[in-house]
All heavy atoms as a GROMACS GRO file, in nm:
protein
  428
    1MET      N    1   0.115   5.707  -2.167
    1MET     CA    2   0.113   5.558  -2.168
    1MET      C    3   0.257   5.506  -2.163
    1MET      O    4   0.276   5.404  -2.103
    1MET     CB    5   0.038   5.517  -2.297
    1MET     CG    6   0.015   5.372  -2.304
    1MET     SD    7  -0.106   5.327  -2.177
    1MET     CE    8  -0.134   5.157  -2.214
    2LYS      N    9   0.345   5.576  -2.232
    2LYS     CA   10   0.480   5.526  -2.236
    2LYS      C   11   0.546   5.538  -2.093
    2LYS      O   12   0.627   5.455  -2.054
    2LYS     CB   13   0.565   5.605  -2.336
    2LYS     CG   14   0.528   5.570  -2.476
    2LYS     CD   15   0.617   5.647  -2.573
    2LYS     CE   16   0.577   5.618  -2.714
    2LYS     NZ   17   0.664   5.687  -2.808
    3ARG      N   18   0.500   5.642  -2.022
    3ARG     CA   19   0.553   5.664  -1.886
    3ARG      C   20   0.510   5.547  -1.790
    3ARG      O   21   0.583   5.501  -1.710
    3ARG     CB   22   0.513   5.799  -1.832
    3ARG     CG   23   0.578   5.911  -1.897
    3ARG     CD   24   0.535   6.046  -1.837
    3ARG     NE   25   0.590   6.153  -1.912
    3ARG     CZ   26   0.558   6.279  -1.890
    3ARG    NH1   27   0.469   6.307  -1.797
    3ARG    NH2   28   0.612   6.373  -1.965
    4ILE      N   29   0.388   5.505  -1.807
    4ILE     CA   30   0.335   5.401  -1.725
    4ILE      C   31   0.406   5.269  -1.754
    4ILE      O   32   0.442   5.202  -1.665
    4ILE     CB   33   0.186   5.388  -1.743
    4ILE    CG1   34   0.109   5.513  -1.690
    4ILE    CG2   35   0.131   5.260  -1.675
    4ILE    CD1   36  -0.039   5.511  -1.720
    5LEU      N   37   0.430   5.245  -1.884
    5LEU     CA   38   0.500   5.126  -1.924
    5LEU      C   39   0.642   5.127  -1.872
    5LEU      O   40   0.693   5.028  -1.823
    5LEU     CB   41   0.496   5.110  -2.078
    5LEU     CG   42   0.560   4.984  -2.133
    5LEU    CD1   43   0.496   4.859  -2.078
    5LEU    CD2   44   0.561   4.985  -2.285
    6ALA      N   45   0.711   5.241  -1.881
    6ALA     CA   46   0.845   5.255  -1.831
    6ALA      C   47   0.849   5.238  -1.682
    6ALA      O   48   0.939   5.172  -1.623
    6ALA     CB   49   0.907   5.390  -1.876
    7LEU      N   50   0.755   5.291  -1.614
    7LEU     CA   51   0.750   5.280  -1.466
    7LEU      C   52   0.721   5.134  -1.428
    7LEU      O   53   0.782   5.081  -1.334
    7LEU     CB   54   0.638   5.367  -1.407
    7LEU     CG   55   0.626   5.368  -1.259
    7LEU    CD1   56   0.751   5.419  -1.189
    7LEU    CD2   57   0.502   5.452  -1.216
    8ALA      N   58   0.635   5.066  -1.499
    8ALA     CA   59   0.605   4.917  -1.471
    8ALA      C   60   0.726   4.836  -1.494
    8ALA      O   61   0.746   4.731  -1.426
    8ALA     CB   62   0.489   4.876  -1.558
    9LEU      N   63   0.807   4.868  -1.594
    9LEU     CA   64   0.925   4.785  -1.623
    9LEU      C   65   1.036   4.807  -1.520
    9LEU      O   66   1.115   4.723  -1.493
    9LEU     CB   67   0.970   4.814  -1.764
    9LEU     CG   68   0.879   4.763  -1.874
    9LEU    CD1   69   0.938   4.808  -2.012
    9LEU    CD2   70   0.866   4.616  -1.868
   10THR      N   71   1.046   4.933  -1.466
   10THR     CA   72   1.151   4.960  -1.371
   10THR      C   73   1.115   4.920  -1.230
   10THR      O   74   1.206   4.909  -1.146
   10THR     CB   75   1.183   5.112  -1.371
   10THR    OG1   76   1.069   5.185  -1.339
   10THR    CG2   77   1.242   5.152  -1.504
   11PHE      N   78   0.984   4.899  -1.204
   11PHE     CA   79   0.939   4.861  -1.066
   11PHE      C   80   0.909   4.713  -1.068
   11PHE      O   81   0.805   4.672  -1.114
   11PHE     CB   82   0.817   4.940  -1.031
   11PHE     CG   83   0.779   4.930  -0.888
   11PHE    CD1   84   0.864   4.976  -0.794
   11PHE    CD2   85   0.656   4.872  -0.854
   11PHE    CE1   86   0.826   4.970  -0.660
   11PHE    CE2   87   0.619   4.860  -0.719
   11PHE     CZ   88   0.707   4.917  -0.625
   12PRO      N   89   1.004   4.632  -1.032
   12PRO     CA   90   0.990   4.482  -1.044
   12PRO      C   91   0.878   4.427  -0.958
   12PRO      O   92   0.862   4.467  -0.841
   12PRO     CB   93   1.125   4.431  -1.002
   12PRO     CG   94   1.187   4.530  -0.918
   12PRO     CD   95   1.129   4.666  -0.966
   13ALA      N   96   0.799   4.338  -1.011
   13ALA     CA   97   0.692   4.278  -0.939
   13ALA      C   98   0.736   4.185  -0.828
   13ALA      O   99   0.674   4.173  -0.725
   13ALA     CB  100   0.597   4.201  -1.034
   14PRO      N  101   0.849   4.111  -0.844
   14PRO     CA  102   0.890   4.021  -0.739
   14PRO      C  103   0.924   4.093  -0.609
   14PRO      O  104   0.924   4.032  -0.503
   14PRO     CB  105   1.021   3.952  -0.794
   14PRO     CG  106   0.996   3.952  -0.941
   14PRO     CD  107   0.924   4.082  -0.968
   15ALA      N  108   0.956   4.219  -0.615
   15ALA     CA  109   0.987   4.293  -0.490
   15ALA      C  110   0.860   4.305  -0.405
   15ALA      O  111   0.870   4.320  -0.282
   15ALA     CB  112   1.040   4.431  -0.528
   16LEU      N  113   0.745   4.300  -0.467
   16LEU     CA  114   0.620   4.305  -0.397
   16LEU      C  115   0.567   4.173  -0.348
   16LEU      O  116   0.478   4.166  -0.259
   16LEU     CB  117   0.510   4.373  -0.476
   16LEU     CG  118   0.540   4.516  -0.526
   16LEU    CD1  119   0.432   4.563  -0.624
   16LEU    CD2  120   0.554   4.611  -0.407
   17ALA      N  121   0.620   4.064  -0.400
   17ALA     CA  122   0.576   3.931  -0.369
   17ALA      C  123   0.614   3.893  -0.227
   17ALA      O  124   0.730   3.926  -0.184
   17ALA     CB  125   0.625   3.828  -0.470
   18ALA      N  126   0.532   3.818  -0.160
   18ALA     CA  127   0.567   3.770  -0.022
   18ALA      C  128   0.658   3.645  -0.041
   18ALA      O  129   0.646   3.572  -0.135
   18ALA     CB  130   0.441   3.731   0.044
   19GLY      N  131   0.736   3.623   0.066
   19GLY     CA  132   0.827   3.507   0.057
   19GLY      C  133   0.750   3.370   0.081
   19GLY      O  134   0.635   3.378   0.134
   20PHE      N  135   0.802   3.266   0.033
   20PHE     CA  136   0.738   3.138   0.050
   20PHE      C  137   0.747   3.092   0.191
   20PHE      O  138   0.848   3.090   0.262
   20PHE     CB  139   0.802   3.032  -0.040
   20PHE     CG  140   0.744   2.898  -0.026
   20PHE    CD1  141   0.622   2.866  -0.080
   20PHE    CD2  142   0.816   2.801   0.044
   20PHE    CE1  143   0.568   2.744  -0.062
   20PHE    CE2  144   0.762   2.670   0.056
   20PHE     CZ  145   0.635   2.645  -0.001
   21GLU      N  146   0.625   3.049   0.247
   21GLU     CA  147   0.623   2.997   0.380
   21GLU      C  148   0.574   2.856   0.370
   21GLU      O  149   0.468   2.822   0.310
   21GLU     CB  150   0.525   3.076   0.468
   21GLU     CG  151   0.571   3.221   0.490
   21GLU     CD  152   0.464   3.300   0.571
   21GLU    OE1  153   0.376   3.234   0.633
   21GLU    OE2  154   0.475   3.421   0.568
   22ARG      N  155   0.650   2.767   0.428
   22ARG     CA  156   0.618   2.617   0.423
   22ARG      C  157   0.485   2.597   0.500
   22ARG      O  158   0.472   2.646   0.612
   22ARG     CB  159   0.725   2.534   0.478
   22ARG     CG  160   0.846   2.534   0.399
   22ARG     CD  161   0.941   2.427   0.456
   22ARG     NE  162   0.916   2.309   0.381
   22ARG     CZ  163   1.013   2.220   0.345
   22ARG    NH1  164   1.135   2.243   0.377
   22ARG    NH2  165   0.986   2.117   0.274
   23PRO      N  166   0.393   2.514   0.447
   23PRO     CA  167   0.275   2.482   0.516
   23PRO      C  168   0.306   2.384   0.635
   23PRO      O  169   0.384   2.296   0.624
   23PRO     CB  170   0.184   2.409   0.414
   23PRO     CG  171   0.280   2.365   0.314
   23PRO     CD  172   0.394   2.458   0.310
   24ILE      N  173   0.241   2.413   0.745
   24ILE     CA  174   0.262   2.326   0.859
   24ILE      C  175   0.151   2.225   0.867
   24ILE      O  176   0.028   2.265   0.871
   24ILE     CB  177   0.266   2.409   0.992
   24ILE    CG1  178   0.375   2.514   0.983
   24ILE    CG2  179   0.279   2.321   1.116
   24ILE    CD1  180   0.376   2.614   1.097
   25PRO      N  181   0.179   2.097   0.863
   25PRO     CA  182   0.071   1.997   0.861
   25PRO      C  183  -0.008   1.996   0.997
   25PRO      O  184   0.049   2.014   1.100
   25PRO     CB  185   0.141   1.866   0.839
   25PRO     CG  186   0.284   1.885   0.881
   25PRO     CD  187   0.311   2.033   0.857
   26ALA      N  188  -0.132   1.983   0.982
   26ALA     CA  189  -0.220   1.976   1.104
   26ALA      C  190  -0.211   1.841   1.164
   26ALA      O  191  -0.200   1.737   1.097
   26ALA     CB  192  -0.363   2.012   1.064
   27PRO      N  193  -0.224   1.831   1.298
   27PRO     CA  194  -0.222   1.703   1.358
   27PRO      C  195  -0.350   1.625   1.328
   27PRO      O  196  -0.449   1.682   1.299
   27PRO     CB  197  -0.214   1.735   1.510
   27PRO     CG  198  -0.266   1.867   1.522
   27PRO     CD  199  -0.230   1.934   1.396
   28GLN      N  200  -0.344   1.491   1.334
   28GLN     CA  201  -0.449   1.408   1.296
   28GLN      C  202  -0.553   1.412   1.418
   28GLN      O  203  -0.509   1.396   1.532
   28GLN     CB  204  -0.405   1.261   1.274
   28GLN     CG  205  -0.511   1.174   1.217
   28GLN     CD  206  -0.460   1.046   1.168
   28GLN    OE1  207  -0.337   1.022   1.175
   28GLN    NE2  208  -0.544   0.955   1.122
   29THR      N  209  -0.676   1.425   1.385
   29THR     CA  210  -0.783   1.438   1.495
   29THR      C  211  -0.823   1.302   1.539
   29THR      O  212  -0.800   1.195   1.472
   29THR     CB  213  -0.898   1.514   1.444
   29THR    OG1  214  -0.953   1.445   1.332
   29THR    CG2  215  -0.856   1.660   1.397
   30GLU      N  216  -0.887   1.291   1.652
   30GLU     CA  217  -0.943   1.165   1.707
   30GLU      C  218  -1.045   1.110   1.609
   30GLU      O  219  -1.057   0.988   1.594
   30GLU     CB  220  -1.007   1.192   1.848
   30GLU     CG  221  -0.908   1.249   1.944
   30GLU     CD  222  -0.850   1.138   2.031
   30GLU    OE1  223  -0.907   1.032   2.045
   30GLU    OE2  224  -0.738   1.166   2.087
   31SER      N  225  -1.131   1.201   1.553
   31SER     CA  226  -1.228   1.151   1.458
   31SER      C  227  -1.173   1.083   1.338
   31SER      O  228  -1.217   0.984   1.291
   31SER     CB  229  -1.314   1.268   1.417
   31SER     OG  230  -1.411   1.230   1.325
   32ALA      N  231  -1.060   1.141   1.288
   32ALA     CA  232  -0.996   1.085   1.170
   32ALA      C  233  -0.936   0.947   1.203
   32ALA      O  234  -0.939   0.855   1.119
   32ALA     CB  235  -0.890   1.179   1.118
   33GLU      N  236  -0.887   0.933   1.323
   33GLU     CA  237  -0.829   0.803   1.363
   33GLU      C  238  -0.937   0.698   1.374
   33GLU      O  239  -0.915   0.583   1.333
   33GLU     CB  240  -0.756   0.816   1.496
   33GLU     CG  241  -0.628   0.897   1.485
   33GLU     CD  242  -0.549   0.902   1.612
   33GLU    OE1  243  -0.593   0.835   1.711
   33GLU    OE2  244  -0.451   0.973   1.618
   34VAL      N  245  -1.054   0.739   1.427
   34VAL     CA  246  -1.164   0.637   1.438
   34VAL      C  247  -1.213   0.599   1.296
   34VAL      O  248  -1.235   0.478   1.274
   34VAL     CB  249  -1.278   0.704   1.516
   34VAL    CG1  250  -1.407   0.620   1.513
   34VAL    CG2  251  -1.240   0.725   1.663
   35TRP      N  252  -1.224   0.693   1.205
   35TRP     CA  253  -1.271   0.658   1.073
   35TRP      C  254  -1.165   0.578   0.995
   35TRP      O  255  -1.201   0.491   0.917
   35TRP     CB  256  -1.307   0.781   0.988
   35TRP     CG  257  -1.441   0.839   1.028
   35TRP    CD1  258  -1.464   0.954   1.096
   35TRP    CD2  259  -1.565   0.771   1.006
   35TRP    NE1  260  -1.605   0.968   1.112
   35TRP    CE2  261  -1.668   0.860   1.061
   35TRP    CE3  262  -1.606   0.654   0.951
   35TRP    CZ2  263  -1.800   0.829   1.054
   35TRP    CZ3  264  -1.738   0.626   0.943
   35TRP    CH2  265  -1.837   0.706   0.992
   36PHE      N  266  -1.038   0.595   1.027
   36PHE     CA  267  -0.935   0.511   0.964
   36PHE      C  268  -0.950   0.377   1.017
   36PHE      O  269  -0.926   0.277   0.947
   36PHE     CB  270  -0.802   0.571   0.997
   36PHE     CG  271  -0.687   0.500   0.928
   36PHE    CD1  272  -0.663   0.518   0.793
   36PHE    CD2  273  -0.611   0.409   1.002
   36PHE    CE1  274  -0.561   0.450   0.730
   36PHE    CE2  275  -0.507   0.340   0.940
   36PHE     CZ  276  -0.481   0.364   0.799
   37LEU      N  277  -0.975   0.355   1.152
   37LEU     CA  278  -0.994   0.223   1.208
   37LEU      C  279  -1.115   0.154   1.144
   37LEU      O  280  -1.102   0.034   1.107
   37LEU     CB  281  -1.015   0.236   1.362
   37LEU     CG  282  -1.044   0.103   1.431
   37LEU    CD1  283  -0.922   0.009   1.418
   37LEU    CD2  284  -1.084   0.130   1.573
   38VAL      N  285  -1.221   0.224   1.129
   38VAL     CA  286  -1.344   0.164   1.066
   38VAL      C  287  -1.313   0.123   0.926
   38VAL      O  288  -1.350   0.013   0.879
   38VAL     CB  289  -1.461   0.264   1.070
   38VAL    CG1  290  -1.580   0.219   0.988
   38VAL    CG2  291  -1.502   0.292   1.212
   39ALA      N  292  -1.245   0.206   0.850
   39ALA     CA  293  -1.209   0.174   0.709
   39ALA      C  294  -1.116   0.054   0.710
   39ALA      O  295  -1.129  -0.031   0.613
   39ALA     CB  296  -1.150   0.295   0.640
   40SER      N  297  -1.018   0.046   0.793
   40SER     CA  298  -0.930  -0.071   0.802
   40SER      C  299  -1.001  -0.196   0.830
   40SER      O  300  -0.975  -0.296   0.764
   40SER     CB  301  -0.820  -0.047   0.903
   40SER     OG  302  -0.750   0.075   0.871
   41VAL      N  303  -1.094  -0.192   0.928
   41VAL     CA  304  -1.164  -0.316   0.957
   41VAL      C  305  -1.255  -0.355   0.842
   41VAL      O  306  -1.264  -0.479   0.807
   41VAL     CB  307  -1.253  -0.294   1.088
   41VAL    CG1  308  -1.350  -0.407   1.110
   41VAL    CG2  309  -1.159  -0.277   1.209
   42ALA      N  310  -1.318  -0.259   0.774
   42ALA     CA  311  -1.401  -0.293   0.664
   42ALA      C  312  -1.323  -0.351   0.546
   42ALA      O  313  -1.363  -0.444   0.482
   42ALA     CB  314  -1.474  -0.166   0.612
   43LEU      N  315  -1.200  -0.304   0.526
   43LEU     CA  316  -1.114  -0.355   0.423
   43LEU      C  317  -1.074  -0.502   0.451
   43LEU      O  318  -1.081  -0.588   0.363
   43LEU     CB  319  -0.986  -0.267   0.404
   43LEU     CG  320  -0.883  -0.320   0.310
   43LEU    CD1  321  -0.933  -0.323   0.170
   43LEU    CD2  322  -0.755  -0.241   0.315
   44ILE      N  323  -1.034  -0.524   0.578
   44ILE     CA  324  -1.003  -0.663   0.610
   44ILE      C  325  -1.118  -0.758   0.597
   44ILE      O  326  -1.107  -0.871   0.550
   44ILE     CB  327  -0.941  -0.663   0.758
   44ILE    CG1  328  -0.808  -0.589   0.756
   44ILE    CG2  329  -0.924  -0.804   0.812
   44ILE    CD1  330  -0.745  -0.563   0.896
   45ALA      N  331  -1.238  -0.709   0.638
   45ALA     CA  332  -1.353  -0.795   0.630
   45ALA      C  333  -1.391  -0.825   0.486
   45ALA      O  334  -1.422  -0.935   0.447
   45ALA     CB  335  -1.472  -0.724   0.699
   46SER      N  336  -1.373  -0.730   0.397
   46SER     CA  337  -1.402  -0.750   0.260
   46SER      C  338  -1.297  -0.847   0.197
   46SER      O  339  -1.333  -0.929   0.112
   46SER     CB  340  -1.405  -0.619   0.181
   46SER     OG  341  -1.282  -0.554   0.182
   47LEU      N  342  -1.171  -0.832   0.239
   47LEU     CA  343  -1.068  -0.926   0.186
   47LEU      C  344  -1.100  -1.069   0.236
   47LEU      O  345  -1.082  -1.168   0.156
   47LEU     CB  346  -0.930  -0.881   0.236
   47LEU     CG  347  -0.875  -0.759   0.161
   47LEU    CD1  348  -0.745  -0.717   0.233
   47LEU    CD2  349  -0.849  -0.781   0.017
   48VAL      N  350  -1.148  -1.087   0.355
   48VAL     CA  351  -1.182  -1.218   0.409
   48VAL      C  352  -1.302  -1.274   0.328
   48VAL      O  353  -1.304  -1.392   0.294
   48VAL     CB  354  -1.211  -1.211   0.561
   48VAL    CG1  355  -1.276  -1.342   0.606
   48VAL    CG2  356  -1.082  -1.186   0.638
   49ALA      N  357  -1.399  -1.188   0.300
   49ALA     CA  358  -1.519  -1.229   0.232
   49ALA      C  359  -1.481  -1.275   0.086
   49ALA      O  360  -1.530  -1.380   0.036
   49ALA     CB  361  -1.622  -1.123   0.225
   50VAL      N  362  -1.396  -1.203   0.023
   50VAL     CA  363  -1.350  -1.240  -0.111
   50VAL      C  364  -1.269  -1.371  -0.112
   50VAL      O  365  -1.287  -1.460  -0.195
   50VAL     CB  366  -1.263  -1.124  -0.176
   50VAL    CG1  367  -1.196  -1.174  -0.297
   50VAL    CG2  368  -1.351  -1.005  -0.205
   51GLN      N  369  -1.188  -1.390  -0.005
   51GLN     CA  370  -1.115  -1.515   0.003
   51GLN      C  371  -1.206  -1.631   0.020
   51GLN      O  372  -1.190  -1.741  -0.036
   51GLN     CB  373  -1.010  -1.502   0.122
   51GLN     CG  374  -0.937  -1.633   0.149
   51GLN     CD  375  -0.854  -1.679   0.032
   51GLN    OE1  376  -0.800  -1.592  -0.042
   51GLN    NE2  377  -0.838  -1.800   0.018
   52MET      N  378  -1.310  -1.614   0.102
   52MET     CA  379  -1.407  -1.722   0.124
   52MET      C  380  -1.486  -1.758  -0.003
   52MET      O  381  -1.507  -1.874  -0.035
   52MET     CB  382  -1.502  -1.686   0.236
   52MET     CG  383  -1.437  -1.688   0.375
   52MET     SD  384  -1.539  -1.615   0.509
   52MET     CE  385  -1.679  -1.720   0.493
   53LEU      N  386  -1.517  -1.651  -0.079
   53LEU     CA  387  -1.596  -1.680  -0.210
   53LEU      C  388  -1.502  -1.745  -0.308
   53LEU      O  389  -1.552  -1.834  -0.381
   53LEU     CB  390  -1.641  -1.543  -0.264
   53LEU     CG  391  -1.765  -1.482  -0.188
   53LEU    CD1  392  -1.788  -1.345  -0.240
   53LEU    CD2  393  -1.883  -1.570  -0.206
   54VAL      N  394  -1.377  -1.711  -0.316
   54VAL     CA  395  -1.293  -1.763  -0.414
   54VAL      C  396  -1.250  -1.912  -0.378
   54VAL      O  397  -1.240  -1.993  -0.461
   54VAL     CB  398  -1.163  -1.677  -0.431
   54VAL    CG1  399  -1.055  -1.744  -0.513
   54VAL    CG2  400  -1.199  -1.542  -0.488
   55SER      N  401  -1.235  -1.937  -0.248
   55SER     CA  402  -1.196  -2.072  -0.208
   55SER      C  403  -1.304  -2.173  -0.225
   55SER      O  404  -1.280  -2.290  -0.231
   55SER     CB  405  -1.146  -2.069  -0.067
   55SER     OG  406  -1.261  -2.035   0.019
   56ARG      N  407  -1.427  -2.132  -0.243
   56ARG     CA  408  -1.543  -2.224  -0.255
   56ARG      C  409  -1.542  -2.284  -0.400
   56ARG      O  410  -1.597  -2.383  -0.421
   56ARG     CB  411  -1.672  -2.160  -0.235
   56ARG     CG  412  -1.701  -2.127  -0.091
   56ARG     CD  413  -1.831  -2.070  -0.068
   56ARG     NE  414  -1.851  -2.037   0.077
   56ARG     CZ  415  -1.956  -1.973   0.126
   56ARG    NH1  416  -2.053  -1.936   0.046
   56ARG    NH2  417  -1.968  -1.950   0.255
   57ARG      N  418  -1.482  -2.219  -0.495
   57ARG     CA  419  -1.481  -2.268  -0.631
   57ARG      C  420  -1.386  -2.375  -0.658
   57ARG      O  421  -1.318  -2.439  -0.628
   57ARG     CB  422  -1.449  -2.157  -0.731
   57ARG     CG  423  -1.561  -2.056  -0.742
   57ARG     CD  424  -1.528  -1.955  -0.843
   57ARG     NE  425  -1.647  -1.881  -0.876
   57ARG     CZ  426  -1.666  -1.805  -0.977
   57ARG    NH1  427  -1.566  -1.793  -1.060
   57ARG    NH2  428  -1.774  -1.742  -0.994
   0.00000   0.00000   0.00000
């Protein structure tokens, strides 16, 4: 048991670790752009609706 512990301490774990690789961002898809457009139009429509409701008071 002592031999295994001594071997584990002399054999550093970072030597086995892989180097850090930066993630490469994926390009935005056509579908994502369409859904962003739909969400943007819905947000603007809801803001207009709220403005109309508030201005009536």
